[in-house]
Structures are given as structure tokens and as C-alpha cells.
C-alpha positions in Angstrom: 0.0 0.0 0.0 1.6 3.3 -1.0 2.6 5.6 1.8 0.7 8.5 0.4 -2.5 6.6 0.6 -1.8 5.6 4.2 -1.1 9.2 5.1 -4.3 10.5 3.6 -6.4 8.1 5.7 -4.4 8.7 8.8 -4.9 12.5 8.4 -8.6 11.8 8.0 -8.7 9.7 11.1 -6.9 12.5 13.0 -9.5 15.0 11.9 -12.3 12.6 12.9 -10.9 11.9 16.4 -10.5 15.6 16.9 -14.2 15.9 16.1 -15.0 13.2 18.6 -13.1 15.2 21.3 -14.6 18.5 20.1 -18.1 17.1 20.0 -17.8 16.1 23.7 -16.4 19.5 24.6 -19.3 21.1 22.7 -21.7 19.0 24.8 -20.5 20.7 28.0 -22.0 23.9 26.6 -25.1 22.9 24.7 -27.4 24.0 27.5 -26.1 27.6 27.3 -24.7 28.1 23.8 -26.7 27.9 20.6 -23.4 28.0 18.7 -22.3 24.9 20.5 -25.6 23.2 19.8 -25.1 24.0 16.1 -21.6 22.6 16.2 -22.7 19.5 18.1 -25.5 18.8 15.5 -23.0 19.2 12.6 -20.4 17.0 14.1 -22.7 14.2 15.1 -24.4 14.2 11.7 -21.3 12.6 10.1 -18.2 12.0 12.3 -19.1 8.5 13.6 -20.6 7.4 10.2 -17.4 8.4 8.5 -15.2 6.8 11.3 -17.1 3.6 10.8 -16.9 3.8 7.0 -13.1 4.1 7.3 -13.0 1.1 9.7 -15.0 -0.9 7.2 -12.7 0.3 4.4 -9.7 -1.2 6.1 -11.4 -4.3 7.5 -11.1 -6.5 4.4 -8.1 -8.5 5.6 -9.7 -8.9 9.0 -13.0 -10.1 7.6 -11.8 -12.1 4.6 -9.1 -13.9 6.6 -11.3 -14.2 9.7 -8.6 -12.7 11.8 -9.7 -13.8 15.3 -6.9 -11.8 17.0 -8.2 -8.6 15.5 -11.9 -9.4 15.9 -11.7 -10.5 19.6 -9.3 -7.7 20.2 -12.3 -5.3 19.7 -14.1 -7.3 22.4 -11.1 -7.0 24.7 -10.9 -3.3 24.1 -14.6 -2.9 24.9 -14.2 -4.6 28.3 -11.0 -2.7 29.1 -12.4 0.7 28.2 -15.5 -0.1 30.3 -13.3 -1.0 33.2 -11.3 2.2 32.8 -14.5 4.2 33.1 -15.7 2.2 36.0 -12.4 2.7 37.9 -12.5 6.4 37.2 -16.1 6.7 38.5 -15.1 4.7 41.6 -12.1 7.1 42.3 -14.0 10.3 41.4 -17.4 9.5 42.9 -16.9 6.6 45.2 -19.0 4.1 43.4 -18.0 1.2 41.1 -20.6 0.4 38.5 -20.0 -2.1 35.7 -22.6 -3.4 33.3 -21.2 -5.8 30.7 -24.2 -5.8 28.4 -25.5 -2.2 28.5 -23.4 0.6 27.0 -24.7 4.0 26.1 -21.2 5.6 26.3 -17.8 5.5 24.6 -17.0 1.8 24.8 -20.0 1.1 22.4 -17.7 1.7 19.4 -15.5 -1.3 20.2 -18.4 -3.6 20.7 -19.8 -2.3 17.4 -16.6 -3.0 15.6 -16.6 -6.6 16.9 -20.2 -7.0 15.8 -19.6 -5.4 12.4 -16.8 -7.8 11.7 -18.7 -10.9 12.8 -21.8 -9.9 10.9 -19.8 -9.2 7.7 -18.1 -12.6 7.9 -21.5 -14.2 8.2 -23.1 -12.5 5.2 -20.1 -11.8 2.9 -21.3 -14.4 0.4 -24.7 -12.7 -0.1 -25.3 -10.1 -2.8 -23.9 -6.8 -1.6 -26.8 -4.7 -3.1 -29.3 -6.7 -1.1 -27.3 -6.6 2.1 -26.9 -2.9 1.8 -30.6 -2.4 1.0 -31.9 -4.5 3.9 -29.4 -3.1 6.4 -30.6 0.4 5.6 -34.2 -0.8 5.8 -33.6 -2.5 9.1 -32.0 0.7 10.5 -35.0 2.8 9.4 -37.5 0.4 11.0 -35.5 -0.4 14.2 -36.1 3.0 15.7 -39.8 2.2 16.2 -38.9 -0.5 18.7 -38.3 1.1 22.1 -36.4 -2.0 23.3 -33.6 -1.4 20.7 -31.3 1.0 22.6 -28.1 0.8 24.6 -28.4 -2.9 25.4 -25.5 -4.6 23.6 -25.2 -1.2 21.8 -27.8 -2.8 19.5 -29.3 0.5 18.2 -25.9 1.9 17.1 -24.8 -1.4 15.6 -27.9 -1.5 13.5 -27.9 2.2 12.6 -24.2 2.4 11.7 -23.7 -1.0 10.0 -24.5 0.3 6.5 -21.5 2.7 6.7 -19.2 -0.1 7.7 -20.5 -2.5 5.0 -20.2 0.2 2.4 -16.6 0.8 3.4 -15.9 -3.0 3.3 -17.2 -3.0 -0.3 -15.2 -0.1 -1.6 -11.6 0.1 -2.5 -9.4 2.8 -0.9 -7.2 3.2 -4.0 -10.1 3.9 -6.3 -11.6 6.3 -3.8 -8.3 8.2 -3.7 -8.2 8.3 -7.5 -11.7 9.7 -7.6 -10.7 12.3 -4.9 -8.0 13.8 -7.2 -10.6 14.8 -9.8 -11.2 18.6 -9.9 -15.0 18.1 -10.3 -15.1 16.0 -7.1 -13.2 18.6 -5.2 -15.5 21.4 -6.4 -18.6 19.4 -5.5 -17.2 18.5 -2.1 -16.4 22.1 -1.3 -20.0 23.2 -2.2 -21.5 20.3 -0.1 -19.4 21.0 2.9 -20.0 24.8 2.7 -23.7 24.1 2.5 -23.7 21.7 5.4 -21.8 24.2 7.7 -24.0 27.1 6.6 -27.2 25.0 7.2 -26.0 23.9 10.7 -25.3 27.4 11.9 -28.3 29.1 10.2 -30.9 26.5 10.9 -29.4 24.8 13.9 -31.8 26.2 16.4 -34.8 24.9 14.4 -33.1 21.5 13.8 -31.7 20.7 17.3 -34.7 18.5 18.1 -33.0 16.0 15.8 -30.3 15.5 18.4 -31.7 12.1 19.5 -31.5 10.9 15.9 -27.9 11.9 15.1 -26.5 9.9 18.0 -27.7 6.6 16.7 -28.7 5.6 20.2 -32.3 6.5 20.7 -35.6 5.0 19.5 -37.8 7.3 17.4 -39.9 8.0 20.5 -37.2 10.4 21.7 -38.2 12.7 18.8 -41.5 13.5 20.5 -44.4 14.2 18.1 -42.1 13.5 15.1 -41.6 9.8 16.0 -44.0 8.7 13.3 -41.7 10.2 10.6 -38.7 8.4 12.0 -38.3 6.1 9.0 -38.1 9.0 6.6 -36.0 11.1 8.9 -33.4 8.4 9.3 -33.4 7.8 5.6 -32.9 11.6 5.0 -30.1 11.6 7.6 -28.3 8.8 5.8 -28.4 10.9 2.6 -27.1 14.0 4.4 -24.5 12.1 6.3 -23.3 10.3 3.1 -22.9 13.6 1.3 -20.9 15.2 4.1 -18.8 12.1 4.4 -18.1 12.2 0.7 -17.1 15.9 0.9 -14.8 15.4 3.9 -13.0 12.4 2.3 -12.5 14.2 -1.0 -11.1 17.4 0.7 -8.8 15.5 3.1 -5.2 16.3 2.0 -2.7 13.7 1.2 -0.1 15.2 3.6 0.2 18.0 6.2 3.2 20.0 7.4 5.5 18.1 9.7 3.2 15.0 9.4 1.7 15.6 12.8 -1.8 14.9 11.8 -0.8 11.5 10.2 1.1 10.6 13.4 -2.0 11.4 15.5 -4.2 9.5 13.1 -2.3 6.3 14.0 -3.1 6.8 17.7 -6.8 7.4 17.6 -7.5 4.4 19.9 -5.9 5.9 23.1 -7.4 9.3 22.3 -10.8 7.7 22.0 -10.4 5.8 25.2 -9.0 8.5 27.5 -10.0 11.9 26.3 -13.5 11.9 27.9 -12.0 11.1 31.4 -9.5 13.9 30.9 -12.4 16.3 30.0 -14.4 15.2 33.0 -11.5 15.9 35.3 -10.9 19.3 33.7 -14.5 20.4 33.8 -15.9 18.8 36.9 -12.8 18.5 39.2 -10.5 21.3 38.1 -13.3 23.7 37.0 -11.5 24.9 33.9 -14.6 26.7 32.6 -14.3 29.2 35.5 -10.9 30.1 34.0 -12.4 30.3 30.6 -15.1 32.7 31.8 -12.5 35.0 33.3 -10.6 35.1 30.0 -13.6 35.3 27.7 -16.6 36.3 29.8 -19.0 36.5 26.9 -18.0 33.4 25.0 -16.0 31.0 27.2 -17.0 28.1 25.0 -14.7 29.3 22.3 -11.7 28.3 24.4 -13.1 24.7 24.4 -11.8 24.4 20.8 -8.0 24.8 21.7 -8.7 22.7 24.8 -10.0 19.9 22.5 -6.7 20.1 20.6 -4.7 19.9 23.8 -6.6 17.0 25.2 -6.2 15.1 21.9 -2.4 15.5 22.2 -2.3 14.6 25.9 -4.5 11.4 25.4 -2.2 10.2 22.6 0.9 10.0 24.7 2.9 6.8 24.8 1.6 5.3 28.1 -2.0 5.5 26.9 -1.1 4.0 23.6 0.7 1.1 25.2 -2.3 0.4 27.5 -4.6 0.2 24.5 -2.1 -1.9 22.4 -2.0 -4.4 25.3 -5.8 -4.3 25.7 -6.3 -5.1 22.0 -4.4 -8.4 22.4 -3.6 -9.0 26.1 -2.2 -12.5 25.7 -1.0 -12.7 22.1 -2.4 -16.2 22.0 -5.1 -15.6 19.4 -3.6 -16.0 15.9 -4.9 -15.6 12.4 
């Protein structure tokens, strides 16, 4: 695989993990700041769908060779990250809570990757067009069932699987070739500009869609709009797909000093540890009080450089080593 291709996707992963951190920072301010509500809605419309698409794009070897070490590594990571959160809560709040099968928070992503790989192995001999069609249909219907929620992360597994499967079907080299076309870049720029404009112009009127963009909630969370859940999720798929397309096309093949590509290779520790760092900063250190002294009118703006700093801190070697060990704690499982 050419180095330039690897670098492009690592840069994209860096951008996406930054959005994960920034989205959580924004959520600390969504009660007070309309701007942060707009930002939250924009980020959640596409960042996890695209992250999962990229995971599917590079899952071919894992799925086709039935790599048990990789597949069960996701399950190991799920348990370890849950334990990290449980230990933090025990230290910070004096209570240890651990539920193996219910997960509405960060660890869901690891359980989903495990499920995505297993599901794809089971159905890879079926016609792709039918699998994609029925996976989207299932996701659009699943929201009507109130029991499909955080138990086994089932809602998110169903909702996001089409993005993983689409990534599995496509070829990274052909995507890169397409991205180099001038027409693709122009279209992508227009789509991204339209998405950002819509989020910040109409965000106040659209924020009721928040339960939908997280992939977690049944349609009942949409209130009186629940009956339109099927069409709303279908529309969200279309919007998410367009923004994902735009972001992939506009992601550069290299960056100065290669910092973004390096961080893109350490998304796992950033994902696992950034939220705990944010909780400590906001609820134990009270960093927002400092922000309010610096920018009394808009302290939330300082959350943006904070997200960058937290991303760097949570990527340091010790965190990376913990996650590497967690992904394969014994080294016993082989291809």
C-alpha cells in the first residue's frame, strides 16, 4: 500500500478523532450556547458514520481472513475501556458500576466493531446490493422499537452498520483516484460549505433532531415527530453520506511536519482516554471558570483549543501502550 494513501487516511482519522473530542467539549456547553448546539449537531451528523466507514474500508483483511486476533481484540478493548471508566467513577465519585451488556457511552464503538466484523463474515457471500438495502431498511425500522437501545449497543450497531459495510465493499485506492478529480473537489467544497451554513443558520430549528444523530435513541425520543422516524433516518443517511463524501475528498494527502498523520495512528488511546480527561478538567478542576475570566461572553470558544490539547495529551505513549495491550492481552489468538 503506497505511503501517500496511508497518510491520507491517517490524516482523515486524525480529523475525525478531533471531532470526537470537540463534540464532547461542545456538549458541555449545549445548555447555554446555541453556537455549540449547532456545532454538536453538525459533528454528530457525520463524524461517527465516517469513522465507521473508514473502519470498514480497512477491514477487508480482518473479515476475509477471519482474523480472530483482531476481531476478539475489539471485544477485549470494549471490556478494558468499560473498566477504565468504572475505575474512574469509583475514584472520582466513590461508586463502582460495571454493566457488561448495557453501554450508552464511549465503549460502544469497540463492541460495534466486533459485531460489524462478525456480521460481515457471516453475510459476505450474499449479494452486496441486497445486504446494503436490507441493512438500511432495518435501521430505518428499528427506531420504532423502544427496546432497541443501549443494550449490547444494538441500536448503534444496526444504525451504523450500512456505513461499515459500504466501506468494506469499496476500494481505498479507487476512492483516492476519484478524490483527485477537480470536479469531485469542487462538488465536495460546495457540499461542505452548504452543510456548515445550514447547521449554523438553521441549527436552532433542527436541534430537536439530536436524539436521531447519536444513533442511540428510538424514534420515541423525537416526540411528536416519532411517526416520521423512517423518513427522517433515511434523510439523515443521505445528508451524512454527502458530508462524508465531501470530507473524504477534501482531506489532504499530507500535512506540514506530518503531525496529523502521526496522531491518526493513535486514535484508539485518544478515543479511550479523552473523555475522562475532559471530565476531570470540567468537573474537578473547574476549567470553565478560568475560561469565563478570559472570555466572559463566549468562554465556550476556548473549548476548541482545549480539544486540541486534550487530543495530544491522550495520545501519549503510556495511553497508547495500554490500548495496544488491551487489544491483544495474551498474544495467544492468531490468524
